[in-house]
N, C-alpha and C positions, 0 to 999 in steps of 0.2 A: 368394593371394587376388585377385581380379579385380574390375573396376567392374562386370561383369556378374552377380555372385553377388547372389542375392535374399534377401529378409528372412529366407527359411528356411533361408539358410545362416549367419545373424548368430548368434554363440554364445549358447547359453542357458543362464542360471545355473543352478547344481546346486539341490538341494532341492527342495521341493514335497510334494504328497501323492501317494498311488499313482498319480494320472494327470499327475504332473508340474504340477500347478497351484499357484500361490502365493497364492491369494486369503487364506488364514486366516494366513500369514505377513504379507501385507500388512495385515491387521486388527490384527495382534498387535504386529508391529515394523517398520513400513515403512521406516525409516531403515536399519536393518541390512539388510534386503532390498536397498535401492539401493545401498548401500556393496558389498556382495557382487557385484552385477552390474557395478560399476566395476573391483573387485578382479580378478574372474575373467575379465571380457570385454573389458575396456579401454573406449575412447571410444564404442563402439558395442556394446550387448549386449541381450538379450532374456529377458524374464519373461512368465509367463501368469498371467491373472487372469480367472477364470471362462470357462476354455477358449479364451481370446482372446490372442494372442501381442502383447505391448507391447514397441516397440523403443525403449531408453532411450539418449539421447545425453549425453555429458558432454564436458567439455574446451572451452576457448575456441573453437575452429575449428567444431566440431560445435554448441555453443550458438549460434555466430553464425548459422549454417545455419538453426537451429531458429528464433531469434527474429527475424530478419529475413524470413522466409518469409511471403509474403502469404496470404489466406485462400484464394485459387485454387490454392495449393498446399498448404498446412497450415491446415485449417479448425478452429476452435474449436469451432463449434455441434454437429458430428457427436460430438466428443469428450466432451460435458458432457450427454447426455440425462438422467443422473440428477439435474441441478439444476432440471430442468422442474418437478416438484413443488414446488420451494421458491419459484423466481422467478414461475412461472405460464408459460402456453404464450404464444409468440409474444413473449416478453421475454428480453433478454440473449441467451442461447446459441441459441436456437432462431428466433429472429428473422432475417431477411435480413440479410447484411453492411452493407448501406449503412443499415438500419434500426437495426442495432446502434451503427453508428458516431454517429448522430444521437442516440440514447438516451443514450449514454455522455458526451456532451459536456456535461456539468451546467455552467451558468453559475457555480455557486458555487465551481467549482474554477479558474475564470479568475483570473489574477493581480488584475485589479482589484476582484474579490470577496474574494480571500484576504486583503487587506491589512485588512479589517476583521474576520476571524475571531478575531484574537488576544485582543481584548478580551472577546468572546463566551466564548471558552474559559476566560479568567482568571476571569470572573464565575461560570461554571457549577462551577470547581474550588472557588472561594471558598464557594460555596453548599452543596457537598458537606461541606467540613470545618467549616462553621459547627456541625456536630453534635458535634465532638470537643471535649472539654474540656482546655483547655491545663493545667488545675491537676493532672490525673490521667492524661491520655493514654488509652491503651486498645491494643486489639489488633484488627487486622482480617485478613480473608482478602484477599490481593491481587487474586486472579482475581475475585472478587465485587464488591470495591470498584472496580476500574477498569472492569469490565464495566457496571456501573450509570453510572459516570460517562461513559464515552465512548457510551453511548446517548444521554445529554443532550448532549454536545458535539457528536457527528456530527448528530443530528437538528436542533439549532439552527442549525448552520452550513451543512450539506448541503441541509435540508428548508427550514428556517426558524424562527425563534423562535416564530412564531404555532402552527406545528405541535407544537414541542418543549412549549409550555405546555399542549398537550392530552394530553401523555403521563400515564399513571397506572399504577398497579399491574398491571392487567390488561395493558397493553401489554407490560410488561416480562416477566411470566410467559409469555404467548403467544410472545414472541421468543425466550426461553431454549429452550422447547421445539421451535420451529422450526430453530434453530442445531443443536441435539442430532440432527438428522434426517441428518446427515453421515456416517453409519456407511458404511465401505468395502464393505458388501455391496450397496451401490448401483450399484457398477460392474457387479454380476450382474443385479440386478433392484431398480430403484428404486421399485418398486411393491408389493414383498413385504410379505406380512401379518406384520410384526413390529411390537413395542410401539413402538419408536423412530419408525419410519415412521407408524404410526396416530397418534402425538401430533403429528409434525410436520404431517401433512395437516389436522388438527384445528385446529392453532395457525395455519396459513396461512388458513383459512376465517375463523377469528376476526379476524385482523390485517386481511384485506381488508374485513370488515364495519367495524371500527373507522375505517380510512382512509376507506372509502365514505361513511361517516356524517360525516366532516369535509368531505368534498368537497361533499355534499348541503346542508351546512349553509352553505359557502361560496356555492353556486348561489342558495339561498333567499335569503341575504342581499344578493346582488348585488354582492358584493365587486369592487371596482376600485381597488385599492391603487394608490399611486404606485409608480414603478420601484424606488426605492430602498427601498420598504418590503415589496413583495410577496414571497413564498417560492417555494420550487420548485414547489409544488403549483400555486400560480396561474399560473406560468409555463407549465408543462406543459399546464395546463387552458385556457390562451389560446392556444396554438398551433394555427392552422388549417391544413386542407389546401387545396389550389386552388379547390376548391369552396365553402370556407367551413365545411365540417364540422370537428368537433374532430380534429385530428392522432392523438391518442391516447385510447384508450378508457379508462374508468376501471379496467379490469383491468390493463391495460398500465402506468399509472401506479402502480397499488398494486404491480405488480412491479417497475418500477424503484426505487421507493422501498425495498423489501425488498431489492433487490440492492446498492444504494448502501449502506444501513445494514450488510448483511452483511459487505461489504469493509471499510467505515469503522470498523467497531465491533469486530467479532469478533477481526480480527486486531491491531487497534491496542491492544486491552486485554490481548492477551498479550504482545504487545513490551512495553508499560508496564511489566507484572508482572517480565518477564525482565530489563529494564533494570535495574530497581531491586535485583534479586536479584544480578545480576553486579556492581553497584555495592557491595553488602554484602559480596560475597566478595572484592573488589580495595579496600580502604580507601584505598589512595594514589590510585586514579581517583575514588572517592568524593570525597575531599578536594579534588582539583583542580576537580571539577564544583561543589562546595558553594561554593568560593572564587570561582569564576566567576558562580554565581548571585548571590553577596552582592554583587559589585560591580556587577551589571545591575540588581538589585533594591533597592538602596539607597534610591532615593526612595519605595518602597513602592507604586508606581504600576504598572496593567497593562503589560507590555512592548509595545512597538511593533514594526512588521513588520521594520523595519532592526535592532532590537536581536536579533530572532531568528535573524537571518541571521549574526549575529556572536558564535557561541557554540561554538568549536571544541571545547572540552571536552565539553560536553554532547551534541553533534552527534555527536562520535566515538564515545561510549558508546553511544548509540542505534544507530549503525551498525554497531557492533561487536556488540552484542546481537541485531541482525537477522540479521548473518551466521552466527552460532553457532546460533540459533534463530528460523529462517525459519518463520513460521506456515503458509505455504503449502509445502509440502515437494516437490511435483510438478506439473507443468503439462503438459496433455495436448493433441494434436491428431489429426486423421486425415487422412492423405495424399489429395489430391483428383488429383493427376496422379502419374506415374512419375518418381522423383527419385534421385539418387545422394547419398550421404553416407558419409564414411569408408570408401570403397572397396566400398560394398555399395548394391544397388538397392533402393528402396523402393516397393513398389507401391501403387496406388490401394486405398484401403480399409483401409491398414494404420495401426494405432494407434502414434503416436510420442510419446515422453515426454521432458521435460527434468527432471533432478531439482536443485532448488535447493539441497536440503540437502548434497547431494554437492559441486555446483560451489563452493557457498560455503566448502567446506574443503578444496580442491585445495592441496596442499603447494607445487606449483610456481607457484603464484599468491600464496598466504599463508603466509610461513614460521611454524613452529610453529601450523599451521593449527587445531588443536584447543584453543588457548589463547586466553583473552580477552585482548586488548591494543589498548586504544583508540587507542594512540598510532600504529596503522597509519594513521590518517587526517589527522594534526595534521602540519603543513609540518615538514620537506621531504617527509613521506611523503604518498601518495595511492594507497593500495593499491586503493581501489575504483574511481577513474576510471583507473588504470594497468591494471586488469584488467575492463573493462565487459562482458565477456562470461562472467566467473567469479564477480564479485560480483553476484549476481542475486537478492536477497531479494525485490525487487518485479518479477521477471521484467527483459526487457530489449527493445529494438527497437520495432516498432509496436504490440505488445500489453504494453508495460511498464504497470503498473498506473497509470492516469491519475490516481489519487488520492494517489500516493506524495508529491508536494510537501505536500498537505494532511495526510496522515499524519505527516511529520516535523514540520511546524510546531504540530500538535496535541499531539505527545509532547513537544516543546520547551517549549511554554507549560504543559503539565501539570507538568513537573518543575522548571521556573522558579518556579511558584507554590508546589507543595508544599514544595521544598527551602530556600526562603526563609525559612519559619517552622517547619517540622517536622523532627524527627529520626526516622529509621526504624532499627530493628534486628531481625535474624532472631528468631523466636520458636521456630525448630526448628533441627535440625542443618543447617548449611548443605549438606552433601552429600545432604539428603533432598528438597531441591526439584529435581525432575526433570520432564521431559516426560511428558505423557499422550497415549499413542499410540492411544487409542480410537476417536478420529474423525479425518478427513482434513484438519482444520485443528488443527494441533498446538499445543498449549497447556502451561501449568505444570498438573502434576498437583496435585489438592487433597487435604488442606488445604495451603495454602501462606501461613503465617501469618506477620505481622510485627507489632511492637509500635510504637506511635507515640508520640511525647512532644514538647511544646514546646520549641523552641530557647532561647526567653527571652532573645534578644538585647538586651543592655542597655548595651553598650559604645557607644563613638562611632561615628557613622555611616561607612560605607565609601563613598568617592567612586564615583558611578556611572561605567559605562564611557561614554565619549562616542562613540556608534554612528553618528552621523552622518558622511558623508563629509568628509574634511577640505577647508577651503577651497582649500589648495593642490591636492588631489587634483582637486576638483571643478571649478576654474577652468578656462576654455577656454584652449587655446595660442594663440588668436588667428591662426593660421596658416591659411591659406586656400590652401596649395599643394596638388599633386596627391598623393594618397594612395598609398603604396607597398604598401598592403594591400587584400585584396579577401575579400569575406565569401561564406562556403560554408554551405549549409542541407542537411543530410541528411534529406529529406521522409520517410523510411521510420522516423525517429525522432521527428520533429515529432509532438507531440499537441495543440497548439492551447491551452497554458496561457496564453500572451500575455504571459509576463514579459518578453520582448525588446521588445514593443510599448510597455509601461510605462516601461522603461527608455531607450528610443532611437525615440521615435514617428516621428522623422524619417526613419528609417531601415528600421524594420519596421512591417509593418501585418499583423494576423490577418484572413484571409479566412473570414468567418462562414459561408460555404458549405461550403468543403472543410476547414475547421478547420486549415489549414495556414498558417505564416508566410509572407508575400510580402517579398521584399527590395524596398524603393523604391529603393535606390542600393547597388549591390554593391561601390562603391569611395568610401564616404563621405570627406568632407573631415577632415584631421586634426584640425580643432577639435571633432568628436565621436568621438574616439576613446575618451574616458573612458566615456562612455555606451555606446558599443559594447562596450567592454570589460566593463563591468557587465551588459550582456544576455547576453554569452557565459559570464560566470563564474556567472549564476544560472539559466540556462537547465536546467530540471529533468531534461531527457533528453538534454543535451549534443548537440543537434542542430544547434547553431550553431559554426561555427568561424572564425577569421580566419587567411588565409595570407598570409604576406610574399611579394612577388614576388621 
């Protein structure tokens, strides 16, 4: 093999129809297909969808190439034309790169806003469970229940409470039809005259009408809420171009809303369901998580932002569910320039894919990779950060899911609230909970039933965890000597969440135009060591590092 071999020389996986096309297998068992590509072809392999070759890369080295590649080399937009009917034209994937970056930097995902979301999510969960009778319990379908809950939590946090309070049954029904328009046949023709696509298109028209109606009402009222009260729609409607005209059209605003909810709701609801199922399958992990929940929630109050950071058992269980059951199993790009990967040449126009489901189970990165083991992420183990290009349920690099920190916070708040008062048991055989492969976003196959009962805790109160940074840890050293450390930022990983600015504003500042962090002092004094270490520890994308001289 030489570096001059082209994509046509890349090994082609076996199987397919009479024409060697793997579309039907992709629709029926996409994970099985991608596993075969890895097993038969290695780090770089090829399969065919609708007559078009797709080069699939796996392994940490090839994944790093894929995830670090800029849009000028590997572009998302050209790879996802089948999402345009869902999001709308000129929004997300078919918008220019600079427009996409601007639209995706939602202020609600900034650290300063995130700190207020926990109480909102806590309230939404309690509103949902208020329908449960503690005396008799009941039975729920996990996917349906979490899907409804995350519609409310995501809309309240990402769009705003004003918008969330306008949601009704029409919205839920239309959104459900829109989601179900992700059939893999869209790879071939996203406008094909099939039932799921017809329902998808009708649903989007209906959603646009609902959102447009809310926007029109706000314009008619002349809403001018204060900064801390206005929601995302207010923000987007207020952004002007240089000439004073609105920056975003009504259709773009609607499309951005749909895209944000699509990611924040559909994938989170599935992960919540799978996390609970895996905990039911592993009682020892459930016991450890519940013990942690009881200590944090002993006072019965909404968890604060710092408490959510200090939940190693729960966070690890969620991470392991994400590793084994990533809702997005494949990410696509189209090569814009000639490039080399794994000894092969990729030509412009070539479709390139990274398989999250395969990478997350590589045995060289994760021992006993097919088994649930939440201890993978509990000190001294850090299998996620030690394998940043293999543990990729949120993607990685410059296009890592910008909402990943919100998703983790949302999931942790949901489980803190639920497990504090309620007990869950499987209502069907544990081996009957499995993935539904019929859509491009993989979730639990329905029915996925569990029984719910009140824990009825009547014993003595458990002392809450002190999640504040200790006085000794937080105290300044008083040293003003020259630091022996310097700060480095990998701009290809930075997504502008602003956690570092919140933790150490003397050292970091977020550039609101580039959405990248600026280091005000690459060698901060030792007296700021604790703040800098917190910024490094909690950076969602691991873009910041401290290097000893």
